NUPAGU-669676 format. One record per residue (C-alpha): residue in one letter; x, y, z. Coordinates in pm, 1 decimal. Layout:
% residues N
+--------+----------+----------+----------+
! residu !       px !       py !       pz !
+--------+----------+----------+----------+
!      A !        X !        Y !        Z !
...
+--------+----------+----------+----------+
//
This chain:
% residues 319
+--------+----------+----------+----------+
! residu !       px !       py !       pz !
+--------+----------+----------+----------+
!      M !   1495.6 !   3904.4 !  -2244.6 !
!      T !   1268.4 !   3612.4 !  -2308.6 !
!      G !    962.8 !   3595.0 !  -2038.4 !
!      T !    853.4 !   3278.0 !  -1919.8 !
!      F !    582.5 !   3274.8 !  -2142.0 !
!      A !    740.3 !   3321.3 !  -2471.2 !
!      R !   1032.0 !   3113.1 !  -2346.1 !
!      G !    775.5 !   2809.3 !  -2321.7 !
!      L !    597.0 !   2866.2 !  -2617.1 !
!      L !    948.6 !   2856.6 !  -2827.6 !
!      A !   1064.9 !   2571.9 !  -2615.7 !
!      G !    718.6 !   2388.0 !  -2686.7 !
!      A !    783.8 !   2447.8 !  -3093.5 !
!      A !   1119.2 !   2378.3 !  -3123.0 !
!      G !   1046.3 !   2050.2 !  -2910.0 !
!      T !    769.2 !   1948.4 !  -3176.0 !
!      T !   1003.3 !   2047.1 !  -3463.6 !
!      A !   1270.1 !   1812.4 !  -3315.0 !
!      L !    986.7 !   1491.5 !  -3284.0 !
!      N !    791.3 !   1554.0 !  -3585.4 !
!      A !   1149.5 !   1501.0 !  -3747.4 !
!      L !   1235.5 !   1219.5 !  -3584.0 !
!      T !    892.3 !   1065.1 !  -3653.1 !
!      Y !    924.7 !   1157.4 !  -4038.6 !
!      A !   1307.5 !   1023.1 !  -4039.5 !
!      D !   1153.9 !    696.0 !  -3878.1 !
!      M !    874.3 !    661.7 !  -4144.0 !
!      L !   1120.7 !    721.3 !  -4421.9 !
!      R !   1390.5 !    449.7 !  -4287.1 !
!      R !   1139.9 !    149.9 !  -4222.7 !
!      G !    925.4 !    290.5 !  -4501.5 !
!      R !    597.5 !    267.0 !  -4261.6 !
!      P !    272.3 !    490.1 !  -4312.4 !
!      A !    178.4 !    733.9 !  -4069.7 !
!      S !     38.3 !    663.0 !  -3739.9 !
!      T !   -377.5 !    683.6 !  -3750.0 !
!      V !   -379.5 !    744.8 !  -3394.1 !
!      P !   -393.3 !   1102.3 !  -3382.3 !
!      D !   -713.2 !   1096.5 !  -3603.8 !
!      R !   -877.1 !    823.1 !  -3406.0 !
!      T !   -795.4 !   1016.1 !  -3073.3 !
!      A !   -950.2 !   1335.0 !  -3271.3 !
!      A !  -1256.1 !   1146.9 !  -3391.6 !
!      A !  -1274.0 !    999.0 !  -2976.4 !
!      L !  -1280.0 !   1358.4 !  -2816.6 !
!      A !  -1509.5 !   1472.4 !  -3040.9 !
!      D !  -1747.3 !   1170.1 !  -3001.0 !
!      A !  -1684.9 !   1218.1 !  -2594.7 !
!      A !  -1776.2 !   1559.5 !  -2633.6 !
!      G !  -2070.0 !   1535.4 !  -2822.9 !
!      V !  -1940.7 !   1744.5 !  -3114.0 !
!      E !  -2022.9 !   1605.2 !  -3500.3 !
!      V !  -1711.7 !   1646.9 !  -3733.9 !
!      P !  -1895.1 !   1734.6 !  -4043.6 !
!      G !  -1844.5 !   1554.6 !  -4390.7 !
!      R !  -1844.8 !   1191.2 !  -4446.8 !
!      G !  -1562.1 !    988.8 !  -4598.8 !
!      A !  -1252.0 !   1109.5 !  -4717.2 !
!      E !  -1375.4 !   1495.8 !  -4613.0 !
!      R !  -1438.0 !   1382.7 !  -4246.3 !
!      Q !  -1140.8 !   1200.9 !  -4234.9 !
!      A !   -917.8 !   1500.4 !  -4386.3 !
!      R !  -1107.8 !   1712.7 !  -4060.5 !
!      T !  -1002.5 !   1419.6 !  -3813.7 !
!      T !   -594.4 !   1441.6 !  -3934.8 !
!      G !   -620.7 !   1820.2 !  -3932.2 !
!      L !   -775.7 !   1777.6 !  -3586.6 !
!      G !   -492.4 !   1555.7 !  -3459.1 !
!      A !   -222.5 !   1736.5 !  -3567.8 !
!      L !   -362.9 !   2047.6 !  -3458.5 !
!      L !   -404.9 !   1862.8 !  -3067.1 !
!      G !    -51.4 !   1726.4 !  -3140.9 !
!      I !     62.5 !   2064.0 !  -3165.9 !
!      G !   -107.6 !   2230.8 !  -2868.6 !
!      N !     40.5 !   1923.9 !  -2648.4 !
!      G !    373.1 !   2026.0 !  -2772.3 !
!      L !    341.5 !   2375.3 !  -2685.4 !
!      G !    181.3 !   2356.8 !  -2358.1 !
!      V !    430.6 !   2111.2 !  -2275.2 !
!      G !    653.4 !   2302.9 !  -2324.2 !
!      L !    503.0 !   2636.4 !  -2136.3 !
!      L !    456.0 !   2389.1 !  -1814.2 !
!      A !    835.4 !   2341.6 !  -1844.7 !
!      S !    890.7 !   2673.4 !  -1860.1 !
!      L !    694.8 !   2817.2 !  -1593.2 !
!      A !    858.2 !   2479.8 !  -1370.3 !
!      R !   1186.9 !   2648.6 !  -1438.1 !
!      A !   1084.4 !   2973.1 !  -1360.4 !
!      G !    918.6 !   2832.4 !   -996.3 !
!      G !   1279.5 !   2657.5 !   -951.5 !
!      V !   1304.6 !   2350.1 !  -1053.5 !
!      R !   1643.3 !   2351.8 !  -1201.3 !
!      M !   1727.1 !   1990.0 !  -1339.3 !
!      P !   2065.2 !   1874.0 !  -1548.4 !
!      G !   2011.0 !   1832.2 !  -1923.9 !
!      P !   2009.6 !   1501.3 !  -1965.0 !
!      V !   1780.6 !   1441.7 !  -1622.9 !
!      G !   1537.2 !   1739.8 !  -1757.1 !
!      A !   1487.2 !   1572.4 !  -2157.7 !
!      V !   1399.5 !   1265.5 !  -1988.3 !
!      V !   1138.3 !   1411.2 !  -1746.1 !
!      V !    993.4 !   1649.4 !  -2010.8 !
!      G !    982.4 !   1402.1 !  -2267.2 !
!      A !    863.5 !   1150.3 !  -2027.9 !
!      A !    561.1 !   1445.6 !  -1963.9 !
!      S !    500.3 !   1491.9 !  -2302.7 !
!      M !    457.4 !   1153.2 !  -2364.3 !
!      A !    271.7 !   1082.9 !  -2101.6 !
!      A !    -15.2 !   1352.6 !  -2220.2 !
!      T !    -12.4 !   1231.1 !  -2551.2 !
!      D !    -68.0 !    851.9 !  -2437.1 !
!      G !   -287.0 !    902.2 !  -2152.0 !
!      P !   -569.9 !   1026.7 !  -2338.7 !
!      T !   -545.4 !    760.4 !  -2578.3 !
!      A !   -569.1 !    504.9 !  -2381.3 !
!      A !   -837.7 !    677.7 !  -2136.5 !
!      L !  -1018.3 !    703.2 !  -2470.4 !
!      G !   -951.0 !    323.9 !  -2627.9 !
!      V !   -810.8 !    457.7 !  -2876.0 !
!      T !   -475.4 !    227.9 !  -2801.4 !
!      D !   -367.2 !     -4.0 !  -2550.0 !
!      P !      5.8 !     40.2 !  -2479.0 !
!      R !     10.0 !   -318.0 !  -2279.5 !
!      T !    -18.5 !   -458.2 !  -2619.9 !
!      W !    274.6 !   -256.3 !  -2822.2 !
!      T !    571.7 !   -409.2 !  -2919.6 !
!      S !    924.4 !   -304.9 !  -2814.1 !
!      S !    924.6 !   -146.7 !  -3198.8 !
!      D !    597.1 !     57.5 !  -3138.2 !
!      W !    786.1 !    171.2 !  -2771.5 !
!      A !   1089.8 !    301.7 !  -2938.6 !
!      A !    907.0 !    449.1 !  -3224.0 !
!      D !    708.7 !    647.1 !  -2940.7 !
!      A !    966.7 !    726.2 !  -2701.5 !
!      V !   1251.3 !    826.1 !  -2915.8 !
!      P !   1070.8 !   1145.8 !  -3101.0 !
!      H !    911.0 !   1229.4 !  -2745.2 !
!      L !   1294.8 !   1202.1 !  -2585.8 !
!      A !   1434.7 !   1403.7 !  -2869.2 !
!      Y !   1137.0 !   1675.5 !  -2779.1 !
!      G !   1229.5 !   1667.3 !  -2459.3 !
!      A !   1621.3 !   1762.4 !  -2547.1 !
!      A !   1479.9 !   2031.7 !  -2725.5 !
!      V !   1296.9 !   2170.1 !  -2468.5 !
!      Q !   1541.8 !   2158.8 !  -2192.3 !
!      A !   1783.3 !   2305.7 !  -2426.9 !
!      V !   1576.5 !   2604.5 !  -2479.7 !
!      V !   1465.0 !   2693.8 !  -2128.4 !
!      S !   1790.9 !   2651.3 !  -2001.2 !
!      A !   1956.5 !   2853.0 !  -2280.0 !
!      L !   1717.1 !   3192.1 !  -2218.9 !
!      P !   1684.7 !   3235.7 !  -1868.2 !
!      T !   1431.6 !   3532.2 !  -1711.7 !
!      R !   1549.4 !   3831.2 !  -1521.5 !
!      E !   1473.7 !   3657.6 !  -1201.5 !
!      E !   1659.5 !   3341.2 !  -1332.4 !
!      R !   1980.2 !   3550.7 !  -1407.0 !
!      V !   2001.4 !   3751.8 !  -1057.6 !
!      L !   1851.0 !   3480.1 !   -818.9 !
!      V !   2067.9 !   3176.5 !   -853.5 !
!      K !   1977.7 !   2887.6 !   -681.6 !
!      Q !   2127.9 !   2711.4 !   -413.9 !
!      R !   2136.4 !   2342.8 !   -399.5 !
!      A !   1829.5 !   2160.2 !   -231.0 !
!      S !   1907.6 !   2045.6 !    174.4 !
!      A !   1827.8 !   1688.6 !    302.2 !
!      G !   1615.8 !   1893.4 !    514.2 !
!      L !   1413.1 !   2061.1 !    280.8 !
!      V !   1383.4 !   1750.3 !     97.9 !
!      A !   1222.5 !   1581.9 !    412.4 !
!      R !    984.3 !   1892.3 !    490.6 !
!      S !    857.7 !   1823.5 !    146.8 !
!      L !    799.6 !   1485.8 !    199.0 !
!      L !    593.1 !   1545.5 !    463.2 !
!      L !    417.7 !   1791.0 !    293.4 !
!      G !    309.1 !   1574.2 !     46.0 !
!      T !    213.2 !   1298.4 !    292.1 !
!      A !    -12.1 !   1574.3 !    396.3 !
!      A !   -132.8 !   1655.1 !     40.7 !
!      G !   -193.8 !   1305.5 !     17.4 !
!      C !   -477.9 !   1292.3 !    345.7 !
!      R !   -591.2 !   1635.4 !    237.9 !
!      S !   -520.8 !   1757.2 !   -123.3 !
!      S !   -588.4 !   2123.9 !    -23.8 !
!      L !   -306.3 !   2137.6 !    262.4 !
!      G !    -45.1 !   2110.5 !    -51.6 !
!      L !    -54.2 !   2492.0 !   -119.8 !
!      A !   -282.1 !   2612.2 !    156.7 !
!      A !     -4.4 !   2498.1 !    460.1 !
!      P !    308.6 !   2735.7 !    265.7 !
!      T !     65.8 !   2987.6 !    216.8 !
!      L !    -84.7 !   2997.7 !    545.0 !
!      T !    244.3 !   2957.4 !    756.8 !
!      A !    455.9 !   3230.2 !    536.5 !
!      A !    514.3 !   3552.1 !    733.2 !
!      D !    482.5 !   3783.3 !    387.7 !
!      T !    143.9 !   3627.0 !    250.9 !
!      G !   -164.3 !   3870.4 !    254.2 !
!      V !   -517.9 !   3788.8 !    450.8 !
!      V !   -707.4 !   3734.4 !    109.6 !
!      K !   -490.2 !   3463.3 !     24.1 !
!      K !   -455.4 !   3328.7 !    374.4 !
!      L !   -840.9 !   3291.4 !    412.2 !
!      G !   -860.6 !   3149.0 !     50.5 !
!      S !   -685.4 !   2902.4 !    149.9 !
!      L !   -870.7 !   2870.3 !    494.7 !
!      L !  -1190.4 !   2800.8 !    299.6 !
!      S !  -1028.7 !   2540.4 !     97.7 !
!      V !   -891.9 !   2319.3 !    350.5 !
!      G !  -1260.6 !   2360.0 !    526.7 !
!      G !  -1459.8 !   2274.1 !    217.4 !
!      E !  -1252.2 !   2005.6 !    158.7 !
!      V !  -1303.3 !   1861.5 !    535.4 !
!      Y !  -1660.2 !   1955.5 !    492.9 !
!      A !  -1662.1 !   1712.2 !    140.3 !
!      D !  -1477.4 !   1434.0 !    224.6 !
!      K !  -1740.3 !   1360.4 !    495.4 !
!      Q !  -2022.6 !   1319.0 !    235.2 !
!      P !  -2115.1 !    991.6 !     63.2 !
!      G !  -2056.0 !    903.6 !   -285.5 !
!      I !  -1697.0 !   1110.2 !   -305.3 !
!      P !  -1468.8 !    970.2 !   -564.3 !
!      A !  -1177.8 !    734.4 !   -362.7 !
!      R !   -878.2 !    958.6 !   -377.1 !
!      T !   -612.8 !    695.4 !   -546.4 !
!      S !   -868.8 !    711.3 !   -897.5 !
!      P !   -753.2 !    867.3 !  -1257.0 !
!      A !   -975.4 !   1125.5 !  -1192.8 !
!      V !   -871.9 !   1230.7 !   -825.2 !
!      L !   -477.0 !   1125.8 !   -788.5 !
!      P !   -313.6 !   1357.8 !  -1008.9 !
!      A !   -440.2 !   1666.5 !   -826.8 !
!      R !   -340.6 !   1534.2 !   -518.3 !
!      L !     24.0 !   1487.7 !   -685.3 !
!      A !     22.0 !   1832.6 !   -843.9 !
!      S !    -73.0 !   1978.3 !   -484.1 !
!      G !    192.5 !   1779.3 !   -337.6 !
!      A !    421.8 !   1889.2 !   -577.5 !
!      G !    291.4 !   2255.8 !   -575.5 !
!      G !    359.8 !   2267.4 !   -250.9 !
!      A !    684.8 !   2151.2 !   -229.7 !
!      G !    775.1 !   2430.5 !   -469.3 !
!      L !    671.9 !   2695.5 !   -294.7 !
!      L !    857.8 !   2546.6 !     47.0 !
!      A !   1172.7 !   2554.8 !   -164.1 !
!      R !   1074.1 !   2957.5 !   -359.6 !
!      R !   1109.6 !   3037.5 !     30.6 !
!      Q !   1420.6 !   2881.5 !     75.9 !
!      G !   1576.5 !   3001.2 !   -230.4 !
!      Q !   1686.4 !   2628.3 !   -305.9 !
!      N !   1670.7 !   2424.0 !   -650.4 !
!      A !   1309.2 !   2290.5 !   -626.5 !
!      A !   1366.5 !   1998.1 !   -863.8 !
!      L !   1417.2 !   1724.5 !   -603.4 !
!      P !   1191.7 !   1867.9 !   -318.4 !
!      V !    887.9 !   1880.7 !   -594.8 !
!      L !    974.9 !   1496.7 !   -643.5 !
!      A !    977.7 !   1438.2 !   -299.7 !
!      G !    641.2 !   1653.0 !   -240.4 !
!      A !    503.4 !   1418.4 !   -549.5 !
!      A !    628.5 !   1064.8 !   -389.2 !
!      G !    467.0 !   1170.4 !    -66.9 !
!      A !    117.9 !   1257.8 !   -190.8 !
!      A !    102.3 !    891.2 !   -365.8 !
!      A !    206.3 !    761.9 !    -69.3 !
!      G !    -20.5 !    974.0 !    171.0 !
!      S !   -309.2 !    887.3 !    -70.3 !
!      F !   -263.0 !    513.8 !    -73.4 !
!      G !   -191.7 !    482.5 !    237.5 !
!      G !   -459.2 !    755.0 !    396.9 !
!      L !   -746.7 !    532.4 !    178.3 !
!      A !   -555.9 !    168.9 !    334.5 !
!      W !   -586.2 !    378.6 !    696.6 !
!      R !  -1018.5 !    465.6 !    613.7 !
!      R !  -1110.7 !    100.9 !    499.6 !
!      W !   -873.7 !    -50.9 !    787.9 !
!      A !  -1091.2 !    177.1 !   1054.8 !
!      A !  -1441.2 !     93.0 !    893.0 !
!      D !  -1448.3 !   -190.4 !   1116.8 !
!      L !  -1326.6 !     -1.0 !   1436.5 !
!      M !  -1532.6 !    295.3 !   1442.7 !
!      P !  -1766.1 !    577.7 !   1236.3 !
!      D !  -1614.0 !    657.7 !    915.7 !
!      W !  -1632.3 !   1034.8 !   1030.5 !
!      Q !  -1384.0 !    957.3 !   1321.4 !
!      A !  -1151.9 !    776.9 !   1117.2 !
!      A !  -1182.1 !   1066.2 !    889.4 !
!      L !  -1113.1 !   1357.5 !   1203.6 !
!      I !   -840.2 !   1178.3 !   1288.8 !
!      E !   -678.3 !   1209.6 !    934.1 !
!      D !   -722.0 !   1517.9 !    926.4 !
!      G !   -519.1 !   1565.6 !   1264.4 !
!      V !   -217.7 !   1373.6 !   1150.1 !
!      A !   -228.0 !   1543.8 !    779.9 !
!      V !   -234.1 !   1878.3 !    969.8 !
!      V !     47.7 !   1787.8 !   1221.5 !
!      L !    238.1 !   1682.7 !    936.4 !
!      A !    189.7 !   2002.2 !    720.8 !
!      L !    282.2 !   2254.3 !   1019.5 !
!      S !    631.2 !   2019.1 !   1055.0 !
!      A !    677.3 !   2060.7 !    718.6 !
!      C !    602.4 !   2445.8 !    690.5 !
!      L !    653.3 !   2579.6 !   1002.3 !
!      P !   1065.8 !   2584.7 !    982.7 !
!      G !   1173.7 !   2886.1 !    798.9 !
!      R !    808.3 !   3037.0 !    716.6 !
!      R !    958.9 !   3390.9 !    791.5 !
!      R !   1178.9 !   3383.3 !    501.8 !
!      S !   1015.5 !   3558.9 !    157.7 !
!      T !    783.8 !   3322.3 !    -76.9 !
!      R !    831.0 !   3636.0 !   -298.5 !
!      L !   1097.5 !   3714.9 !   -522.0 !
!      R !   1241.6 !   4024.4 !   -474.8 !
!      V !   1542.0 !   4170.1 !   -701.8 !
!      V !   1736.0 !   4431.0 !   -589.9 !
!      T !   1991.4 !   4450.0 !   -868.1 !
!      M !   1965.5 !   4331.2 !  -1220.0 !
!      L !   2259.4 !   4197.5 !  -1368.1 !
!      D !   2299.8 !   4138.9 !  -1755.4 !
+--------+----------+----------+----------+
//
């Protein structure tokens, strides 16, 4: 029986094969040359890391081409592994939805770095450019979704997830909002309120929350909505919602989405509050008020059902 890690690699390999096949088919149909974006992205990454690609002219070009191809394979395997981990964590999406979500994640993982490095600007792309990028990534998502759905792990076979309740989705939204205010609360709150979590994990969660509260009061902290910070807050909200769904034994797809949406709302809302309150009170007082609101939201989200186990307990193995 395939485990989570092996399944993810298989899914990523299948998705990468599908993506490459459609890309080459498009080149054959339109008679267009291969894209130079992977090569230029590899060169830009090397420059950003301060690494010199050996050689000159055609020799250096060959190396950047090879590096770009390897980065693409790594991206494909990595997103496949994440999809497998998400399913093992309780995120069960219908086939078409999963194909779109996974394909979009792979596309973002590819196009985000290229845009950040200044290799290309998606805002200038034509509809043909978007289609040439989106269709192969959709094929990638469909292949990955098919593999992770067809190869359930032992735990997934035994523990069938129930449909997420409206209450769980609402609590996930609250927890995500709290994570938008204090990113550490996304994972710390479910851990601290679980009845069967060990002392070490709870202590680590307390330290993470305390460290963030202290750091937030220091000058020079990047804005929570900046590209370098916001993804971590979204991940915290989504991850915390996944823990709540795991505790309840319910499908985590909608709760994870609600957690991420709540984290976005909390991030932008918290920043708006701090800016509005800047003329009324010292910043540290506004921060403490925000801390209080975040804790109340997190407790409201995590206290219900807290005595249910967050661990998988498998009594019998059904083949």
